[in-house]
C-alpha positions in Angstrom: -56.0 7.1 -59.1 -58.8 9.6 -58.9 -59.2 13.3 -59.5 -58.6 14.9 -56.1 -60.7 17.7 -54.7 -59.1 21.1 -54.0 -58.8 20.1 -50.3 -57.1 16.7 -51.2 -54.8 18.4 -53.7 -53.8 21.0 -51.1 -53.0 18.2 -48.6 -50.8 16.4 -51.2 -49.0 19.7 -51.9 -48.2 20.2 -48.2 -47.1 16.6 -47.8 -44.7 16.9 -50.7 -43.4 20.1 -49.1 -42.5 18.1 -46.0 -45.0 19.6 -43.5 -46.1 17.8 -40.4 -49.9 17.7 -40.8 -53.1 17.1 -38.9 -55.9 16.3 -41.4 -59.5 16.6 -40.1 -61.5 14.2 -42.3 -65.2 14.2 -41.9 -67.4 11.2 -42.6 -67.2 9.9 -46.1 -64.7 12.5 -47.2 -62.2 10.0 -48.7 -59.8 9.8 -45.8 -58.1 6.6 -46.9 -58.1 7.6 -50.5 -56.3 10.8 -49.5 -53.7 9.0 -47.5 -53.2 6.7 -50.5 -52.8 9.8 -52.6 -50.0 11.0 -50.3 -48.3 7.6 -50.3 -48.4 7.3 -54.1 -46.9 10.7 -54.5 -43.5 9.7 -53.1 -40.9 6.9 -53.3 -39.8 7.4 -49.7 -40.4 4.7 -47.1 -43.5 5.1 -45.1 -45.4 3.5 -42.2 -49.2 3.6 -41.8 -50.4 3.1 -38.3 -54.0 1.8 -38.2 -56.4 1.7 -35.3 -57.0 -2.1 -35.6 -55.9 -5.1 -37.7 -58.9 -5.0 -40.0 -58.2 -1.4 -41.0 -54.5 -2.3 -41.5 -55.3 -5.2 -43.7 -57.6 -3.1 -45.9 -55.1 -0.3 -46.2 -52.4 -2.7 -47.3 -54.5 -3.4 -50.5 -54.6 0.3 -51.3 -51.1 1.6 -50.4 -48.0 1.2 -52.5 -45.2 -1.3 -51.5 -43.1 1.5 -50.0 -45.7 1.9 -47.2 -46.0 -0.8 -44.5 -49.4 -1.0 -42.9 -49.5 -2.0 -39.2 -51.0 -1.3 -35.8 -49.0 0.1 -32.9 -49.6 -3.1 -31.0 -48.2 -5.2 -33.8 -45.0 -3.1 -33.9 -44.7 -3.4 -30.2 -45.3 -7.2 -30.4 -42.6 -7.6 -33.0 -40.2 -5.6 -30.9 -41.0 -6.8 -27.4 -44.4 -8.4 -27.0 -43.5 -11.8 -28.5 -41.5 -12.4 -25.3 -44.8 -12.4 -23.4 -46.8 -14.6 -25.7 -47.0 -17.3 -23.0 -48.7 -14.9 -20.6 -51.1 -13.6 -23.2 -52.7 -17.0 -23.5 -53.4 -17.3 -19.7 -57.1 -17.6 -18.6 -58.9 -14.8 -16.8 -58.3 -14.5 -13.1 -60.5 -12.5 -10.8 -58.9 -9.3 -9.5 -59.1 -10.5 -5.9 -56.9 -13.5 -6.7 -54.4 -11.3 -8.5 -54.4 -8.9 -5.6 -54.0 -11.8 -3.1 -50.8 -12.9 -5.0 -49.6 -9.3 -4.8 -50.1 -9.3 -1.0 -53.5 -7.6 -0.7 -55.0 -9.7 1.9 -56.5 -7.4 4.6 -59.2 -4.8 4.9 -58.0 -1.2 5.0 -60.0 1.4 6.9 -59.9 5.0 5.6 -62.2 7.8 7.0 -64.7 5.2 8.4 -64.8 3.2 5.2 -63.7 -0.4 5.3 -62.1 -1.1 1.9 -62.2 -4.9 1.3 -59.3 -6.7 -0.5 -61.6 -7.0 -3.6 -62.1 -3.3 -3.9 -58.4 -2.6 -3.3 -57.3 -5.2 -5.9 -59.7 -3.7 -8.4 -58.3 -0.3 -7.8 -54.7 -1.5 -8.1 -55.4 -3.1 -11.5 -57.3 0.0 -12.8 -54.3 2.1 -11.7 -52.0 0.0 -13.9 -54.4 0.3 -16.8 -54.6 4.1 -16.5 -50.8 4.2 -16.4 -50.5 2.0 -19.5 -52.8 4.3 -21.4 -50.8 7.3 -20.4 -47.5 8.7 -21.7 -46.1 8.9 -18.2 -42.8 7.2 -17.3 -43.9 5.8 -13.9 -46.9 5.1 -11.8 -47.9 8.0 -9.5 -51.0 8.9 -7.4 -52.4 10.6 -10.5 -53.1 7.2 -12.0 -55.2 6.1 -9.1 -58.9 6.2 -10.1 -61.2 8.1 -7.8 -63.3 6.2 -5.3 -66.7 7.3 -4.2 -66.6 8.6 -0.6 -62.9 9.4 -0.8 -63.0 12.4 -3.0 -61.5 14.9 -0.5 -57.9 15.6 -1.3 -56.5 14.4 2.0 -58.5 11.1 1.8 -57.5 10.6 -1.8 -53.8 11.1 -0.8 -54.2 8.5 2.0 -55.9 6.1 -0.4 -53.2 6.6 -3.0 -50.4 6.0 -0.5 -51.8 2.5 -0.1 -52.6 1.8 -3.8 -49.5 3.1 -5.6 -46.9 0.7 -4.0 -49.1 -2.3 -5.0 -49.7 -0.9 -8.5 -45.9 -0.6 -8.9 -45.5 -4.1 -7.6 -48.1 -5.2 -10.2 -46.2 -3.4 -12.9 -42.9 -5.1 -11.8 -44.8 -8.4 -12.1 -45.8 -7.6 -15.6 -42.1 -7.3 -16.7 -41.5 -11.0 -16.3 -42.1 -12.9 -19.6 -42.4 -16.4 -18.1 -45.3 -15.8 -15.8 -46.7 -13.8 -12.9 -49.7 -12.9 -10.8 -51.3 -10.2 -13.0 -53.2 -11.2 -16.1 -51.4 -10.0 -19.2 -52.9 -8.0 -22.1 -51.5 -6.3 -25.2 -51.6 -2.8 -23.6 -48.9 -4.0 -21.2 -46.3 -4.8 -23.8 -47.2 -1.7 -25.8 -46.5 0.4 -22.7 -43.2 -1.5 -22.0 -42.2 -0.8 -25.6 -43.1 2.9 -25.4 -40.9 3.3 -22.3 -37.9 2.4 -24.4 -38.5 5.5 -26.5 -38.5 3.4 -29.7 -37.4 4.7 -33.1 -39.6 3.6 -36.0 -37.3 3.4 -39.0 -39.3 5.3 -41.7 -39.2 8.5 -43.7 -42.8 9.4 -43.0 -45.5 8.1 -40.6 -49.2 8.2 -41.2 -51.4 7.9 -38.1 -55.0 6.9 -38.9 -58.1 7.4 -36.6 -56.0 9.9 -34.6 -59.1 11.0 -32.7 -59.1 7.7 -30.8 -55.4 7.6 -30.0 -54.2 6.7 -26.5 -51.6 9.1 -25.1 -49.1 6.2 -25.1 -49.4 5.9 -28.9 -49.4 9.7 -29.2 -46.1 9.6 -27.3 -44.6 7.0 -29.6 -45.8 8.9 -32.7 -44.6 12.3 -31.7 -41.2 10.9 -30.7 -40.5 10.2 -34.4 -40.7 13.9 -35.3 -36.9 14.4 -35.4 -36.3 11.9 -38.2 -39.7 11.3 -39.9 -42.5 13.5 -41.4 -45.6 13.1 -39.3 -49.2 13.0 -40.7 -52.2 12.3 -38.5 -55.7 12.0 -39.9 -59.0 11.5 -38.3 -62.3 13.1 -37.3 -62.4 14.8 -33.9 -66.2 14.4 -34.0 -65.8 10.6 -34.2 -63.8 10.4 -30.9 -66.0 7.8 -29.2 -63.5 5.8 -27.2 -62.7 8.2 -24.4 -64.1 5.7 -21.9 -61.2 3.3 -22.6 -58.4 5.9 -22.4 -58.5 7.3 -26.0 -57.7 10.9 -26.5 -58.3 13.3 -29.5 -54.7 14.4 -30.2 -55.5 16.2 -33.4 -56.6 19.7 -32.3 -53.4 20.3 -30.3 -51.0 18.8 -32.9 -47.9 21.0 -33.8 -48.2 21.0 -37.6 -50.3 22.3 -40.5 -54.0 21.9 -39.8 -56.1 21.0 -42.8 -59.6 19.6 -43.4 -61.6 17.4 -45.8 -65.2 18.5 -45.7 -66.6 17.2 -49.0 -68.4 13.9 -48.4 -68.7 11.4 -51.2 -70.9 9.1 -49.2 -74.2 11.1 -49.0 -76.1 14.1 -50.2 -76.9 17.5 -48.8 -79.9 16.5 -46.7 -77.8 13.9 -44.8 -74.9 16.4 -44.5 -77.3 18.8 -42.8 -78.3 16.1 -40.3 -74.6 15.3 -39.7 -73.9 19.0 -39.2 -76.6 19.3 -36.6 -74.8 16.7 -34.5 -71.4 18.3 -35.3 -72.7 21.6 -34.0 -74.0 20.0 -30.8 -70.6 18.2 -30.3 -68.7 21.5 -30.9 -66.7 19.9 -33.7 -64.2 21.9 -35.7 -65.6 21.0 -39.2 -68.9 21.0 -41.1 -69.7 18.7 -44.0 -70.9 19.4 -47.6 -72.9 16.6 -49.2 -72.5 15.4 -52.8 -75.1 16.5 -55.3 -74.7 13.2 -57.1 -75.9 11.3 -53.9 -79.5 12.4 -53.2 -79.7 10.8 -49.8 -83.2 10.9 -48.2 -84.4 11.0 -44.6 -87.5 9.0 -43.7 -88.9 5.7 -42.6 -87.1 2.6 -43.9 -89.2 -0.6 -43.8 -86.4 -3.0 -44.8 -83.1 -1.5 -43.8 -79.7 -2.9 -44.9 -78.4 -2.1 -41.5 -79.8 -1.3 -38.0 -77.4 0.5 -35.7 -77.7 0.2 -32.0 -76.4 2.1 -28.9 -75.6 -1.0 -26.9 -74.7 -4.7 -27.3 -77.8 -5.6 -25.5 -79.8 -3.5 -27.9 -78.1 -5.2 -30.8 -79.0 -8.6 -29.6 -82.6 -7.5 -29.0 -82.7 -6.2 -32.6 -81.3 -9.5 -33.9 -84.2 -11.3 -32.2 -86.7 -8.8 -33.6 -85.4 -9.2 -37.1 -85.3 -13.0 -36.9 -88.9 -13.0 -35.8 -89.9 -11.3 -39.1 -88.2 -14.2 -41.0 -85.2 -12.1 -42.3 -81.7 -13.5 -42.6 -79.6 -11.5 -40.0 -75.9 -10.8 -39.6 -74.3 -9.4 -36.5 -71.2 -7.3 -37.0 -68.4 -9.0 -35.0 -70.3 -12.3 -35.3 -72.0 -14.4 -32.6 -69.3 -17.0 -31.8 -68.1 -15.2 -28.7 -71.7 -14.9 -27.4 -72.4 -18.6 -28.2 -69.3 -19.7 -26.2 -70.3 -17.5 -23.3 -73.9 -18.7 -23.4 -72.8 -22.3 -23.3 -70.4 -21.6 -20.4 -73.1 -19.7 -18.6 -75.5 -22.6 -19.0 -72.9 -25.0 -17.5 -72.2 -22.7 -14.5 -75.9 -22.0 -13.9 -76.5 -25.8 -13.8 -73.7 -26.4 -11.3 -71.1 -27.7 -13.8 -67.6 -26.4 -14.4 -66.8 -24.9 -17.8 -63.8 -25.2 -20.1 -64.4 -21.7 -21.5 -60.8 -20.3 -21.5 -61.8 -17.0 -19.9 -64.3 -18.5 -17.4 -62.6 -21.7 -16.4 -61.6 -20.3 -12.9 -65.1 -19.3 -11.9 -67.1 -21.6 -9.6 -70.5 -20.3 -10.5 -72.5 -17.9 -12.8 -72.9 -15.6 -9.8 -69.2 -15.2 -9.5 -69.1 -14.2 -13.2 -71.8 -11.7 -12.7 -69.9 -10.2 -9.8 -66.7 -10.2 -11.8 -68.3 -8.4 -14.7 -70.0 -5.8 -12.6 -67.2 -4.9 -10.2 -63.8 -6.1 -11.6 -62.0 -3.8 -14.0 -60.7 -6.8 -15.9 -64.2 -8.0 -16.5 -66.0 -4.9 -17.7 -65.9 -6.0 -21.3 -68.1 -9.0 -20.3 -70.8 -6.9 -18.7 -73.0 -6.3 -21.8 -72.9 -10.0 -22.7 -73.7 -11.0 -19.1 -76.6 -8.6 -19.2 -77.9 -10.3 -22.4 -77.8 -13.7 -20.9 -79.5 -12.6 -17.7 -82.2 -10.8 -19.7 -83.0 -13.4 -22.3 -81.7 -16.7 -21.0 -79.1 -19.0 -22.5 -81.4 -21.0 -24.6 -82.9 -18.0 -26.3 -79.5 -16.5 -27.0 -78.1 -19.8 -28.4 -81.2 -20.2 -30.7 -80.7 -16.6 -32.0 -76.9 -17.1 -32.5 -77.5 -20.3 -34.4 -79.7 -18.5 -36.9 -77.2 -15.7 -37.6 -75.7 -15.7 -41.1 -72.9 -13.9 -42.9 -73.3 -10.3 -44.1 -73.1 -11.5 -47.7 -76.2 -13.7 -47.2 -78.1 -11.4 -44.8 -81.1 -9.4 -45.5 -80.1 -7.0 -42.7 -77.0 -6.4 -40.7 -77.2 -5.4 -37.1 -74.3 -3.5 -35.4 -73.5 -1.2 -32.5 -72.6 2.3 -33.6 -69.1 1.7 -32.2 -68.5 -1.3 -34.4 -70.1 0.4 -37.4 -67.5 3.1 -37.5 -65.7 3.1 -40.8 -68.6 1.1 -42.4 -71.4 2.2 -44.7 -74.7 0.8 -46.1 -77.4 2.0 -48.5 -80.3 2.2 -46.2 -79.9 2.5 -42.4 -82.2 2.6 -39.4 -81.2 3.9 -36.0 -82.4 1.5 -33.2 -84.6 2.5 -30.4 -81.9 2.3 -27.7 -80.6 5.7 -28.6 -82.7 7.4 -25.9 -82.9 11.2 -25.2 -81.2 12.8 -22.2 -83.3 13.0 -19.0 -85.5 16.0 -18.4 -84.3 18.6 -16.0 -86.4 19.9 -13.1 -87.0 23.1 -14.9 -90.3 23.9 -16.7 -90.9 25.8 -19.9 -93.6 28.5 -20.5 -96.2 25.7 -21.1 -95.2 23.9 -17.8 -93.5 21.1 -19.6 -90.2 19.6 -18.4 -87.1 21.1 -20.1 -85.0 18.4 -21.7 -81.5 18.0 -20.3 -78.4 18.9 -22.4 -77.0 16.4 -24.9 -73.7 15.0 -23.7 -70.8 15.6 -26.2 -69.9 12.0 -26.3 -73.5 11.0 -27.1 -73.6 13.6 -29.9 -70.4 12.2 -31.4 -71.8 8.7 -31.3 -75.0 9.9 -33.0 -72.9 11.6 -35.6 -71.1 8.3 -36.3 -74.4 6.5 -36.5 -76.3 8.9 -38.9 -73.3 9.1 -41.3 -73.2 5.4 -42.1 -75.8 5.6 -44.9 -75.7 6.4 -48.6 -79.2 6.6 -49.9 -81.8 6.7 -47.0 -81.7 7.2 -43.2 -84.4 6.4 -40.8 -83.6 8.4 -37.6 -85.7 5.9 -35.6 -84.4 6.1 -32.0 -82.8 9.5 -32.6 -86.0 11.2 -33.9 -86.4 12.9 -30.5 -83.7 15.4 -31.7 -86.4 17.1 -33.8 -88.0 18.4 -30.6 -84.9 18.9 -28.5 -83.7 22.5 -28.0 -80.1 21.6 -28.9 -81.3 20.0 -32.1 -83.6 22.8 -33.3 -81.0 25.5 -32.6 -78.1 23.6 -34.3 
C-alpha cells in the first residue's frame, strides 16, 4: 500500500466509522487507490460497481478478494438478463418496422401537423429509452420526448395521449424472452431488474464514476441503504454523458461529503488550467498540482496522444498523422469502422450486406436516414458522417494502417473515450471550437463571444487533465481570449 494523504486518510476513517459517503475525486487524485484503501481496511464483504467492463476488470486486479468488481448491467444480466440473450443478438430493425409491428400504421394529425408513422415510431422508442434510464415504475407522459411544433402544453398532452399507449405496448413486448417486435438492448433488462427492487447481498457498496450514473442505477444503489454501507465516488466536473441519460447523483447524496483535491498526475501549471475549466463549469472542487510533476503548457510537436471532440475529428486526425508517416492507434480500435465501411461499400454498389446490424437495410440511403432520424441509430451517425465525408476506400485504407497502442507513435482518441486515461504529452485537436459570437459588440466594436456551455467546459476539463508532462492546448487555445477564461 501507499502513504495516504490527509484527505485519503480522513475518507478511510469515515469509512471505518460506517458513514455513507460521497467522495468528490478530481482528475488524478488517486480515486481508485483510495477505494482500494477503503476495501483493504476491512474484512467485510463488498461490491464495487464500475461504469464499464474495462474499469471493472482493472479494479479486480487492485481490490482484495472480499470485494467483487462488476457493472450494474452484469449484475442485472446474471439475475434476469440471461433470459433475454436470444433477443440481444437480433439484428437492427428500423424504427418504422418496429412501430408497424406494434400497430403504428397511420398518419396522425395534431394542430395541423401530419405525424408520419416513422416519426411516431421514433417517438415511441425514445419514450421507452427515457423510461428505462429513469427510476420511475411506469411509463407516463413525462417520458415522452418533446417534438418541435408541439411544445404548447395542450398539444403535448394530445401527442402524449397517442404515444404513451404504444410505448406501454412496446414495454410489454420487451418482457418476452423468446422474441418480439422491439429490438432489445442491455438497458431493457437492467430496467426490468430494477423494477424488482433487487437486494444486492453485500456489507458495503462502492459506486464508481457516480457523476455519470443513470437514475435507474442510482435507484438500485440507494435501495441498498438499509443493509449496506454506501460509498459513491466520482468527479461532478467529469459528468459528460448527460446526453444519454446520465445524472450527477453526487451533490444531492444523503451522506458525508468529502473531497480529494491533490492531483498526483500533473503539476501546478496544469492544475491552474484545470481549475479554469472547473470554475467555468461551476464545479464543487479545485485541484492542487503536485510539485514533483512539473507539467508544462506549450506546443507539442510529437504528442503521445491527440484528443478530439468528435469521432469524425478523430478519424481526420488519424489520417493527418498517418500522412506524416507515424504509427497511429485509435482508442476503441478500427474494426467496427472497417466492418461498417465494407457494408457501406456493398450497399452503395447495390449489393446486400451481411453486416449483422445493417442486414435489413436495402440501400446506403436507408442507413443514412436511419442514423439521422431513428433513435435506435443515433450511435451510427458519426460513423456514417465519416464515410460520407471521406469515402469507403479512404476509410478502409486508414483503418488497415492502424496499429496497437503499444506499437504506436501516437494514440488518437475522443475526449469521451479518453476519460480515465493519461499520457505524457497531449495535444488537443482542432475540432474543439469556441462558442458562437453573440450579436453584441464590445467597446472596440468586436463581436462578444457567446458563453461557454457547462457540458463543453466539463469535456474540456476532461481533455486537459489527461496529460502528465506537457499539454498543447491546440484547439482550446481560444480560451486565452474568451471572457469566461480570463475571468476564471
